[in-house]
TIBALO-343980 format. One line per field, with one value per residue (C-alpha): x, y, z; residue in one letter. Coordinates in nm, 4 decimals. Each point is the difference from the previous one (the first is absolute). Layout:
BEGIN
c1 c(X | ...)
c2 c(Y | ...)
c3 c(Z | ...)
residu c(a | ...)
# end
This chain:
BEGIN
c1 c(0.0657 | 0.2923 | -0.0489 | 0.1505 | 0.1943 | -0.0725 | 0.2501 | 0.2275 | 0.3409 | 0.2715 | 0.3613 | -0.0431 | -0.0405 | 0.3263 | 0.1867 | -0.2566 | -0.0030 | 0.3797 | -0.0203 | -0.2632 | 0.0133 | 0.1229 | -0.1691 | 0.1354 | -0.0386 | 0.1245 | 0.3528 | -0.0045 | 0.0108 | 0.1699 | 0.3640 | 0.1446 | 0.2905 | -0.0997 | 0.2324 | -0.2609 | 0.0967 | -0.0246 | -0.2298 | -0.3653 | -0.0769 | -0.3105 | 0.0705 | -0.2305 | -0.1244 | 0.0389 | 0.3249 | 0.2441 | 0.3655 | 0.2565 | -0.0800 | 0.2532 | 0.0875 | -0.3112 | -0.2510 | 0.0337 | -0.2243 | 0.0313 | -0.0924 | -0.2880 | -0.1404 | 0.0242 | -0.1746 | -0.2750 | -0.0504 | -0.0200 | -0.2087 | -0.2364 | -0.0244 | -0.0662 | -0.2581 | -0.1848 | -0.0327 | -0.0836 | -0.1790 | -0.3792 | -0.0192 | 0.0951 | 0.0606 | 0.3240 | 0.3167 | 0.0534 | 0.3621 | 0.1506 | 0.3449 | 0.1940 | 0.2403 | 0.3250 | 0.2012 | -0.0223 | -0.3786 | -0.0795 | 0.2322 | -0.1479 | -0.3555 | 0.0582 | 0.1625 | -0.2738 | -0.2696 | 0.1703 | -0.0042 | -0.3590 | -0.1327 | 0.2014 | -0.1937 | -0.3211 | -0.0965 | -0.1326 | 0.2113 | -0.1296 | 0.3090 | -0.0635 | 0.3514 | 0.1128 | -0.2268 | 0.0101 | -0.0037 | -0.3449 | -0.1382 | 0.0864 | -0.1567 | -0.3178 | -0.0500 | 0.0706 | -0.2866 | -0.2596 | 0.0648 | -0.0668 | 0.3715 | 0.2119 | 0.2331 | 0.2531 | 0.3741 | 0.1944 | 0.3572 | 0.1676 | 0.2635 | -0.2024 | 0.2407 | 0.3159 | 0.2619 | -0.0292 | 0.2237 | -0.2373 | -0.3370 | -0.2618 | -0.3068 | -0.2973 | -0.3267 | -0.3600 | -0.2881 | -0.3417 | -0.1184 | 0.2815 | 0.1867 | 0.3566 | 0.0279 | 0.0166 | 0.3313 | -0.1240 | -0.0579 | 0.3304 | 0.1696 | -0.1702 | 0.1296 | 0.3508 | -0.0200 | -0.0739 | 0.2897 | 0.2360 | -0.1010 | -0.2385 | -0.2685 | -0.2811 | -0.3226 | -0.0354 | -0.3379 | -0.0737 | 0.1638 | -0.1217 | 0.1500 | -0.1232 | -0.0676 | 0.1674 | -0.1855 | 0.1275 | -0.2580 | 0.1470 | -0.3446 | -0.1057 | 0.2221 | -0.2719 | -0.2449 | 0.2370 | 0.0333 | -0.3787 | -0.0245 | 0.2349 | -0.2222 | -0.3084 | 0.1469 | -0.0140 | -0.3801 | -0.0403 | 0.2797 | 0.2113 | 0.3407 | -0.0713 | 0.2170 | 0.2706 | 0.3532 | 0.1650 | 0.3505 | 0.0518 | 0.3341 | -0.0672 | 0.3530 | 0.0357 | -0.2071 | -0.3257 | -0.2318 | 0.1872 | -0.2763 | -0.2896 | 0.0659 | -0.0475 | -0.3159 | -0.1663 | 0.0609 | -0.0869 | -0.3277 | -0.0840 | 0.0505 | 0.3431 | 0.2680 | 0.2742 | 0.3765 | 0.1925 | 0.3574 | 0.1694 | -0.3188 | 0.1053 | 0.0874 | 0.3786 | 0.1560 | 0.3439 | -0.1167 | -0.2902 | 0.0312 | 0.3416 | 0.0126 | -0.3759 | -0.3274 | -0.0963 | 0.3570 | 0.1429 | -0.2307 | 0.2408 | -0.1167 | -0.3676 | 0.0527 | 0.1765 | -0.2717 | -0.2832 | 0.1680 | 0.0968 | -0.3537 | -0.1739 | -0.1925 | -0.2566 | 0.1772 | 0.2015 | 0.0147 | 0.2905 | -0.0586 | 0.2295 | 0.0806 | -0.3225 | -0.2221 | -0.1344 | 0.1290 | 0.0198 | 0.1530 | -0.1148 | 0.1462 | -0.1999 | -0.0226 | 0.3002 | 0.2155 | 0.0010 | -0.0129 | -0.3164 | 0.0561 | -0.2407 | -0.0415 | -0.1457 | -0.2161 | -0.1411 | -0.0643 | -0.1742 | -0.2012 | -0.0822 | -0.1263 | -0.2155 | -0.1483 | -0.0576 | -0.2021 | -0.2117 | -0.0462 | 0.1732 | 0.2860 | -0.1077 | 0.1247 | 0.2172 | 0.2595 | 0.2998 | 0.2438 | 0.3619 | 0.3428 | 0.2875 | 0.1380 | -0.2876 | 0.1234 | -0.0739 | -0.1203 | -0.2697 | -0.1024 | -0.0312 | -0.1864 | -0.2468 | -0.0554 | -0.0689 | -0.2874 | -0.1407 | 0.1389 | 0.1867 | 0.3085 | 0.1067 | 0.3504 | 0.1038 | 0.3227 | 0.1160 | -0.1794 | -0.3433 | -0.1019 | 0.0397 | -0.2045 | -0.2680 | -0.0154 | -0.0480 | -0.2654 | -0.1909 | 0.0364 | -0.1221 | -0.2404 | 0.2047 | -0.0780 | 0.3274 | 0.3587 | 0.3378 | 0.3666 | 0.2132 | 0.1442 | -0.3346 | -0.1621 | -0.3565 | -0.2989 | -0.3583 | -0.2595 | -0.2717 | 0.1490 | 0.2475 | 0.1205 | 0.3685 | 0.2695 | -0.0553 | 0.2125 | -0.2259 | -0.3127 | 0.1624 | 0.1275 | -0.3427 | -0.1660 | 0.2611 | -0.0470 | -0.3769 | 0.0383 | 0.1993 | -0.2542 | -0.2965 | 0.1731 | 0.0347 | 0.3535 | 0.3392 | 0.1838 | 0.2586 | -0.2718 | -0.1403 | 0.3457 | 0.0758 | -0.3171 | 0.0808 | 0.3134 | 0.3715 | 0.2175 | 0.2644 | 0.3500 | 0.0345 | 0.3091 | 0.0134 | 0.3334 | 0.0555 | 0.3052 | 0.0576 | 0.0515 | 0.0224 | 0.0374 | -0.3679 | 0.0410 | 0.1953 | -0.2505 | -0.2998 | 0.1732 | 0.1194 | -0.1975 | 0.2377 | 0.2891 | 0.0369 | 0.2172 | -0.2593 | -0.2814 | 0.1985 | 0.0439 | -0.3751 | -0.0809 | 0.2355 | -0.1644 | -0.3498 | 0.0989 | 0.1752 | -0.2956 | -0.2778 | -0.3299 | 0.1824 | 0.0460 | -0.0352 | 0.2380 | -0.0837 | 0.2586 | -0.1216 | 0.1097 | -0.1741 | -0.2271 | 0.0421 | 0.3586 | 0.3488 | -0.0102 | -0.0154 | -0.2042 | 0.0734 | -0.2696 | 0.0341 | -0.2717 | 0.0558 | -0.1266 | 0.2983 | 0.2051 | 0.3208 | -0.1176 | -0.1191 | 0.3301 | 0.2157 | -0.1711 | -0.0471 | 0.3749 | 0.0686 | -0.2293 | 0.1140 | 0.3581 | -0.1171 | -0.1728 | 0.3026 | 0.2253 | -0.2342 | -0.0034 | 0.3799 | 0.0282)
c2 c(-0.1473 | -0.2238 | -0.3492 | -0.3103 | -0.2013 | -0.3659 | -0.2215 | -0.2107 | -0.1526 | 0.0528 | 0.0964 | 0.3178 | -0.2147 | -0.1885 | 0.2363 | -0.0591 | -0.3748 | -0.0162 | 0.0907 | -0.2536 | -0.0696 | -0.3355 | -0.2077 | 0.2366 | 0.3414 | 0.1842 | -0.1179 | 0.0997 | 0.3759 | 0.0378 | -0.0268 | 0.0500 | 0.2078 | 0.3175 | 0.2841 | 0.2016 | 0.3126 | 0.0028 | 0.3024 | -0.0221 | -0.0705 | 0.2195 | 0.3717 | 0.3008 | -0.1057 | -0.3741 | -0.1816 | 0.2079 | -0.0267 | -0.0496 | -0.2860 | -0.2836 | 0.0951 | 0.0109 | -0.0800 | -0.3055 | -0.2637 | -0.2637 | 0.2567 | 0.1341 | -0.3511 | -0.0436 | 0.3329 | -0.1062 | -0.3356 | 0.1346 | 0.2991 | -0.2497 | -0.1949 | 0.3119 | 0.1360 | -0.3328 | -0.0156 | 0.3660 | 0.1465 | 0.0364 | -0.0869 | -0.3049 | 0.1787 | 0.0600 | 0.1859 | 0.3053 | 0.0315 | 0.3073 | 0.1357 | 0.3061 | 0.0187 | -0.1085 | -0.2644 | -0.2263 | 0.0276 | -0.2839 | -0.2359 | 0.0882 | -0.0249 | -0.3536 | -0.1083 | 0.1549 | -0.1583 | -0.3391 | 0.0345 | 0.1241 | -0.2765 | -0.2593 | 0.1186 | -0.0736 | 0.3543 | 0.1390 | 0.2847 | 0.2696 | 0.1588 | 0.3531 | 0.0585 | 0.3655 | 0.2239 | 0.2596 | -0.1185 | 0.1544 | -0.2092 | -0.3154 | 0.1461 | 0.1028 | -0.3342 | -0.1891 | 0.1931 | -0.0641 | -0.3633 | -0.1817 | -0.0774 | -0.1430 | 0.2949 | 0.1531 | 0.0127 | 0.2763 | -0.0443 | 0.3392 | 0.2015 | 0.3182 | 0.2974 | -0.2088 | -0.0392 | -0.2700 | -0.2549 | -0.0214 | -0.1695 | -0.0790 | -0.2017 | 0.1472 | -0.1630 | 0.1133 | -0.1579 | -0.0811 | 0.3567 | 0.1465 | 0.1481 | -0.0943 | -0.3368 | 0.0384 | -0.0161 | -0.3042 | -0.1972 | 0.1177 | -0.1371 | -0.3349 | -0.0112 | 0.0784 | -0.2607 | -0.2664 | 0.1115 | -0.0158 | -0.3562 | 0.0494 | -0.2590 | 0.1686 | -0.1954 | -0.1147 | -0.0486 | -0.3060 | 0.0569 | -0.0301 | 0.1480 | 0.3505 | 0.1834 | 0.2838 | 0.2288 | 0.2988 | 0.2792 | 0.3252 | 0.1028 | 0.0728 | 0.3097 | 0.1716 | -0.0460 | 0.1942 | 0.2768 | 0.0265 | 0.0358 | 0.2998 | 0.1837 | -0.0864 | 0.1579 | 0.3476 | 0.0018 | 0.1525 | 0.2582 | 0.0229 | 0.1520 | 0.1410 | 0.2966 | -0.0864 | -0.0759 | -0.2438 | -0.1485 | -0.3471 | -0.1521 | -0.3740 | -0.0947 | -0.2910 | -0.1893 | -0.1739 | 0.2742 | 0.0402 | -0.1639 | 0.1434 | 0.3605 | 0.1715 | -0.1954 | 0.0830 | 0.3756 | 0.0093 | -0.1811 | 0.2850 | 0.2492 | 0.1389 | 0.0912 | -0.2322 | 0.0228 | -0.3019 | -0.0511 | -0.3386 | -0.1750 | -0.3514 | -0.2869 | -0.0150 | -0.2120 | 0.1510 | 0.3582 | -0.0155 | 0.3007 | 0.0966 | 0.3819 | 0.0138 | -0.0470 | 0.1282 | -0.0096 | 0.2137 | 0.2816 | 0.1988 | -0.1367 | 0.0389 | 0.3583 | 0.0843 | -0.1670 | 0.1851 | 0.3325 | -0.0987 | -0.1057 | 0.2766 | -0.2718 | 0.0542 | -0.2441 | -0.3203 | -0.3210 | -0.2354 | -0.3562 | -0.2494 | -0.3440 | -0.1656 | 0.3120 | -0.0110 | 0.3508 | 0.3225 | 0.3461 | 0.3010 | 0.2967 | 0.3223 | 0.2177 | 0.2025 | -0.3130 | -0.0233 | -0.3379 | -0.0852 | -0.2650 | -0.2070 | 0.2723 | 0.2357 | -0.2759 | -0.0796 | 0.3670 | 0.0772 | -0.3227 | 0.0351 | 0.3536 | -0.1189 | -0.2883 | 0.2337 | 0.2360 | -0.2974 | -0.1097 | -0.3285 | 0.0290 | -0.1207 | 0.2331 | 0.1718 | -0.2681 | -0.0927 | -0.2791 | 0.0415 | -0.1077 | 0.1443 | 0.1267 | 0.2468 | 0.3591 | 0.2304 | 0.2652 | -0.2393 | -0.0977 | 0.3570 | 0.1216 | -0.2882 | 0.0785 | 0.3646 | -0.1260 | -0.1790 | -0.3350 | -0.2645 | -0.1957 | -0.3265 | -0.1300 | -0.3656 | -0.1855 | -0.0023 | -0.2592 | -0.0134 | -0.2948 | 0.2229 | 0.2753 | -0.2511 | -0.1472 | 0.3452 | 0.0870 | -0.3143 | 0.0791 | 0.3592 | -0.0284 | 0.2506 | 0.0220 | 0.1501 | -0.0836 | -0.0534 | 0.0752 | 0.2875 | -0.2399 | -0.0007 | -0.3166 | 0.1219 | -0.1905 | 0.1175 | -0.2691 | 0.2002 | -0.1178 | -0.2839 | -0.2558 | 0.0942 | 0.2219 | 0.0500 | 0.2421 | 0.0044 | 0.0515 | 0.2829 | 0.1690 | -0.0155 | 0.1536 | 0.2737 | 0.0874 | -0.0007 | 0.2240 | 0.2523 | -0.0160 | 0.0628 | 0.2798 | 0.2271 | 0.0810 | -0.1307 | -0.2467 | 0.2723 | 0.2330 | -0.2713 | -0.0720 | 0.3697 | 0.0244 | -0.2988 | 0.0153 | 0.0681 | -0.2967 | 0.0099 | -0.0686 | -0.3777 | -0.1941 | -0.3744 | -0.1770 | -0.3713 | -0.1838 | -0.3400 | -0.2815 | -0.3372 | -0.1992 | -0.0885 | -0.0911 | 0.3166 | 0.2093 | -0.1362 | 0.0287 | 0.3594 | 0.1099 | -0.2003 | 0.2388 | 0.2355 | 0.2521 | 0.0374 | 0.0320 | 0.2699 | 0.1968 | -0.0179 | 0.1161 | 0.2996 | 0.1042 | -0.0229 | 0.1990 | 0.2704 | 0.0570 | -0.0318 | 0.1229 | 0.1321 | -0.3368 | -0.3783 | -0.2936 | -0.3415 | -0.2753 | -0.3422 | -0.3100 | -0.0432 | -0.3016 | -0.0335 | 0.1018 | -0.0422 | 0.3529 | 0.1917 | 0.3130 | 0.3293 | 0.2700 | 0.3426 | 0.2638 | 0.3487 | 0.3554 | 0.1049 | -0.1640 | 0.0753 | -0.1862 | -0.2962 | -0.0151 | 0.0121 | -0.2807 | -0.2159 | 0.0019 | -0.0685 | -0.3032 | -0.1395 | 0.0015 | -0.1814 | -0.2709 | -0.0386 | -0.0394 | -0.2633 | -0.1833 | -0.0377 | -0.1207)
c3 c(-5.4540 | 0.0896 | -0.1414 | 0.1581 | -0.2592 | -0.0574 | 0.1777 | -0.2103 | 0.0194 | -0.2558 | -0.0570 | 0.2019 | 0.3122 | -0.0386 | 0.2320 | 0.2718 | -0.0518 | 0.0252 | 0.3691 | 0.1041 | 0.3738 | 0.1253 | 0.2722 | 0.2635 | -0.1706 | 0.3060 | -0.0850 | -0.3668 | 0.0230 | 0.3373 | 0.0988 | -0.3459 | 0.1313 | -0.1831 | 0.1094 | 0.1908 | 0.1950 | 0.3796 | -0.0189 | -0.1053 | -0.3652 | -0.0044 | 0.0149 | -0.0216 | -0.3439 | -0.0338 | -0.0774 | -0.2002 | -0.0952 | -0.2721 | -0.2358 | 0.0254 | 0.3562 | 0.2180 | -0.2731 | -0.2247 | -0.1551 | 0.2783 | 0.2649 | -0.2117 | -0.0344 | 0.3779 | 0.0514 | -0.2387 | 0.1685 | 0.3533 | -0.1042 | -0.1616 | 0.3242 | 0.2070 | -0.2441 | -0.0222 | 0.3761 | 0.0650 | -0.3007 | 0.0203 | -0.3718 | -0.2038 | -0.3304 | -0.1922 | 0.0924 | -0.2212 | -0.1203 | -0.1668 | -0.0762 | -0.1109 | -0.2944 | 0.1698 | -0.1789 | 0.3051 | 0.0358 | -0.2428 | 0.1858 | 0.3379 | -0.1359 | -0.1278 | 0.3248 | 0.2133 | -0.2119 | 0.0327 | 0.3780 | 0.0139 | -0.2259 | 0.1929 | 0.3043 | -0.1905 | -0.0976 | -0.3257 | -0.1436 | -0.2335 | -0.1549 | -0.1288 | -0.1296 | -0.0126 | 0.2078 | 0.2797 | 0.3591 | 0.0661 | -0.2879 | 0.1974 | 0.3147 | -0.1841 | -0.1752 | 0.3235 | 0.1588 | -0.2741 | -0.0968 | 0.3294 | -0.0043 | 0.2784 | -0.0501 | -0.2340 | -0.0623 | -0.1740 | -0.1208 | 0.0094 | 0.1811 | -0.0488 | -0.0302 | 0.0473 | -0.2789 | -0.2704 | 0.1737 | 0.2982 | 0.0194 | 0.2595 | 0.0904 | 0.1836 | 0.0995 | 0.0232 | 0.1834 | -0.1428 | 0.0688 | -0.2135 | 0.2952 | 0.0931 | 0.1705 | 0.3776 | 0.1819 | 0.1897 | -0.3209 | -0.1473 | 0.3106 | -0.0561 | -0.3580 | 0.1177 | 0.2764 | -0.2597 | -0.2192 | 0.2964 | 0.0843 | 0.2911 | 0.0602 | -0.1902 | -0.0711 | -0.3603 | -0.1642 | -0.2081 | -0.3377 | -0.3558 | -0.3133 | -0.0730 | -0.3241 | -0.1867 | -0.2422 | -0.1992 | 0.0453 | -0.1453 | -0.1254 | 0.3603 | 0.0073 | -0.2075 | 0.2882 | 0.2251 | -0.2618 | -0.0231 | 0.3785 | -0.0106 | -0.2458 | 0.2028 | 0.3139 | -0.1610 | -0.0122 | -0.3449 | 0.0159 | -0.3156 | -0.0733 | -0.3469 | -0.0874 | 0.2540 | -0.1163 | 0.2390 | -0.0022 | 0.1481 | 0.1011 | 0.0172 | 0.1143 | -0.2481 | 0.2570 | 0.0844 | -0.1324 | -0.3299 | -0.2063 | 0.1972 | 0.1020 | -0.3343 | -0.0829 | 0.3314 | -0.0275 | -0.3703 | 0.0711 | 0.2386 | -0.2837 | 0.0885 | -0.2533 | 0.1253 | -0.0481 | 0.1309 | 0.1144 | 0.0622 | -0.1088 | -0.0946 | 0.2361 | 0.0389 | 0.2721 | -0.0534 | 0.0480 | 0.2457 | 0.2376 | -0.1442 | -0.0057 | -0.0464 | 0.1802 | 0.3431 | 0.1332 | -0.2843 | -0.1071 | -0.2194 | -0.3362 | 0.0928 | 0.1139 | -0.3260 | -0.2090 | 0.1769 | -0.0770 | -0.3553 | -0.0934 | 0.1969 | 0.1826 | 0.2730 | 0.2294 | 0.0088 | 0.2011 | 0.0731 | 0.1189 | 0.1655 | -0.1404 | 0.1165 | -0.0217 | 0.3548 | 0.0595 | -0.1957 | 0.0209 | -0.1977 | -0.1849 | -0.0341 | -0.3108 | 0.1209 | 0.0196 | 0.3803 | 0.1712 | 0.1939 | 0.2656 | 0.2076 | 0.2635 | -0.2597 | -0.1468 | 0.3452 | 0.0772 | -0.3302 | -0.0122 | 0.3703 | -0.0505 | -0.2906 | 0.1998 | 0.2952 | -0.2184 | -0.1112 | 0.3626 | -0.0810 | 0.2499 | 0.3463 | 0.2761 | -0.2636 | 0.0759 | -0.2139 | 0.0862 | -0.1076 | 0.1236 | 0.1975 | -0.3335 | -0.0533 | -0.0175 | 0.2928 | -0.2424 | -0.1239 | 0.3528 | 0.1278 | -0.3095 | 0.0288 | 0.3672 | -0.0899 | -0.2178 | 0.3035 | -0.1035 | 0.1943 | -0.1065 | 0.1647 | -0.0740 | -0.0203 | -0.0662 | -0.3634 | -0.2122 | -0.1582 | 0.2189 | 0.3086 | -0.1644 | -0.0981 | 0.3507 | 0.1550 | -0.2570 | 0.0933 | 0.3704 | -0.0332 | -0.2922 | -0.2021 | -0.3726 | -0.1215 | 0.0804 | -0.1556 | -0.0191 | -0.1199 | -0.2588 | -0.1816 | 0.1333 | 0.0584 | 0.1416 | -0.0445 | 0.0863 | -0.1759 | -0.3300 | 0.0567 | 0.2493 | 0.0065 | -0.1411 | -0.3729 | -0.2004 | -0.3072 | 0.2084 | 0.1970 | -0.3168 | -0.1660 | 0.3041 | 0.0286 | -0.3670 | 0.0538 | 0.3048 | -0.2049 | -0.2815 | 0.2316 | 0.1940 | -0.3023 | 0.1164 | -0.1017 | 0.2228 | 0.0653 | 0.1290 | 0.2262 | 0.1418 | 0.0542 | 0.2046 | 0.2185 | 0.2205 | 0.0136 | 0.0833 | 0.2701 | -0.1354 | 0.0154 | -0.0956 | -0.0523 | -0.0390 | -0.0548 | 0.1310 | -0.1605 | 0.2526 | -0.1759 | 0.3218 | 0.0592 | 0.3665 | 0.0814 | -0.1932 | 0.1901 | 0.3405 | -0.0405 | 0.3080 | 0.2211 | -0.0809 | 0.2991 | -0.1871 | -0.2760 | 0.2528 | 0.1763 | -0.3230 | -0.0662 | 0.3542 | -0.0334 | -0.3270 | 0.1461 | 0.3093 | -0.2026 | -0.2342 | 0.2569 | -0.1492 | -0.3057 | -0.1647 | -0.0146 | -0.0451 | -0.1390 | -0.0476 | -0.1143 | -0.1838 | -0.3329 | -0.0121 | -0.3774 | -0.0834 | 0.1585 | 0.1386 | 0.3255 | -0.0632 | 0.1756 | -0.0093 | 0.1591 | -0.0191 | 0.1410 | -0.0060 | -0.2103 | -0.2742 | 0.1890 | 0.3088 | -0.2062 | -0.1929 | 0.3116 | 0.1865 | -0.3091 | -0.0650 | 0.3661 | 0.0085 | -0.3360 | 0.1306 | 0.3141 | -0.2072 | -0.2254 | 0.3041 | 0.1439 | -0.3341 | 0.0013 | 0.3597)
residu c(m | v | q | t | p | s | r | h | r | g | s | e | f | q | a | a | n | s | v | q | p | a | k | r | p | e | t | i | l | v | g | n | n | l | p | l | p | n | t | k | l | f | g | t | d | g | i | r | g | k | v | g | e | l | l | n | a | p | l | a | m | q | i | g | f | w | a | g | q | v | l | r | q | n | s | p | n | q | g | p | v | i | l | g | q | d | s | r | n | s | s | d | m | l | a | m | a | l | s | a | g | l | t | a | a | g | l | e | v | w | n | l | g | l | c | p | t | p | c | v | a | y | l | a | s | v | t | e | s | m | g | g | v | m | i | s | a | s | h | n | p | p | e | d | n | g | i | k | f | f | g | a | s | g | t | k | l | s | q | h | l | q | e | q | i | e | a | g | i | r | g | a | k | v | p | i | a | s | l | t | s | g | y | h | h | h | r | p | e | l | v | k | d | y | a | t | s | l | e | g | s | l | q | g | v | n | l | r | g | m | r | i | v | l | d | l | a | w | g | a | a | a | r | l | g | e | a | v | f | a | q | m | g | a | d | v | i | c | l | h | n | s | p | d | g | d | r | i | n | v | n | c | g | s | t | h | l | d | s | l | q | a | a | v | l | e | h | n | a | d | l | g | f | a | f | d | g | d | a | d | r | v | l | g | v | d | n | q | g | r | s | i | d | g | d | y | i | l | y | l | w | g | k | n | l | r | q | r | e | q | l | p | e | n | l | i | i | s | t | v | m | a | n | l | g | f | e | r | a | w | e | e | l | g | g | k | l | i | r | t | a | v | g | d | q | h | v | h | a | e | m | e | r | t | g | a | m | l | g | g | e | q | s | g | h | i | l | c | p | h | y | g | i | g | g | d | g | l | l | t | a | l | h | m | a | s | l | v | r | e | s | g | e | s | l | a | q | l | v | d | g | s | f | e | t | y | p | q | l | l | r | n | v | r | v | d | d | r | e | k | r | l | k | w | q | e | c | e | a | l | q | g | a | i | a | r | a | k | t | a | m | g | e | e | g | r | v | l | v | r | a | s | g | t | e | p | l | i | r | v | m | v | e | a | s | s | a | e | l | a | n | f | w | t | e | n | l | v | l | a | v | q | k | y | h | t | i)
# end
């Protein structure tokens, strides 16, 4: 049971006390000439960018202060704010600045230190908290970082409340509650409560006799992943399993599966899992060394839930990135797939609207309300391993009996100019190139061009009935984006 610490003041509160509000607090943290971009701060997964450019300590303190104001006035609870971070070198700095802002707004902060993003979400939901904050740039490179918020229920903070936070940062007249100095407590021991909840979700299933390789990406799950799987009885082999801010996500984790694939084959493992930097998503590798993405996870888990009569209307929610092969195979089973825009918050919103109990993204961000409140890479991996164990088949056999993917190519074009990147749809030449590709392929393929909400990239995806068709139109559209970028 989570215990509330006794409140006391000490040296750990000096950072908060150094930003005490003056008689007119609305002038203290507004109008400080921070170099903010003209485009929105909040993207598809919070505020994310390169540290020292978009993200710095003064801005983080502002974010903390205004988030504190918004949470105080909108949260149904009056408990603490749960704060966690990944292993990036900049995470400590941002955590201290955020905590200073939150405590200056009168809030109590429970700082977990290093932990996965879903740990923050889980603890926010069981502690009568006002909400949670995670400092991480997920799968991004080490020089980036990010800040994302959760409400008292453990779900991502609504767009409306994010807009209120941003309005305060930008100097709008936002109401300010009466202010008192808040409190800051270090609570790393609470991470164990999250780990216990993962084991409890498996309802007595164990993984004894299974050899599993984990790639922990030098990130947020580095101290937790092995212990969780070992507690379930698995023989665990770990890669990149210590926190390292210089190497987080570098040639490892869910964005680089090569080392995991090699390790699964080398150790004759049953399967392997690769996590991203904050462990809210996971990709798999079967016993033949083949990559298993979120489409396969959704299909296999969906089929399992369907057999247990735990999948209302046989409905799965995914995004526009979901492979056509997955969609058509699921429909052949009598299932239904609804697509949303890319981003777990869009998937979650559609799941709430429809009552769906399974959803997620091809990238491995999976949501299953039967067992958790949001995307959780460790939870998903444990349930996939359990599914394989209970099936009596290998993961390779399960995949072979599922579906064939359509050739799908994804290319990223770097566009550092944030404003140009987010306004790419205004380019008539690029829109014309997209229209020609869609017309030429007709029912034989799909095109998706979008600006990344988390990285300085424009993503080009082409899916077609043949590799040749996909290759041709991918190259054509990449050239069109590159030409637009140089205009």
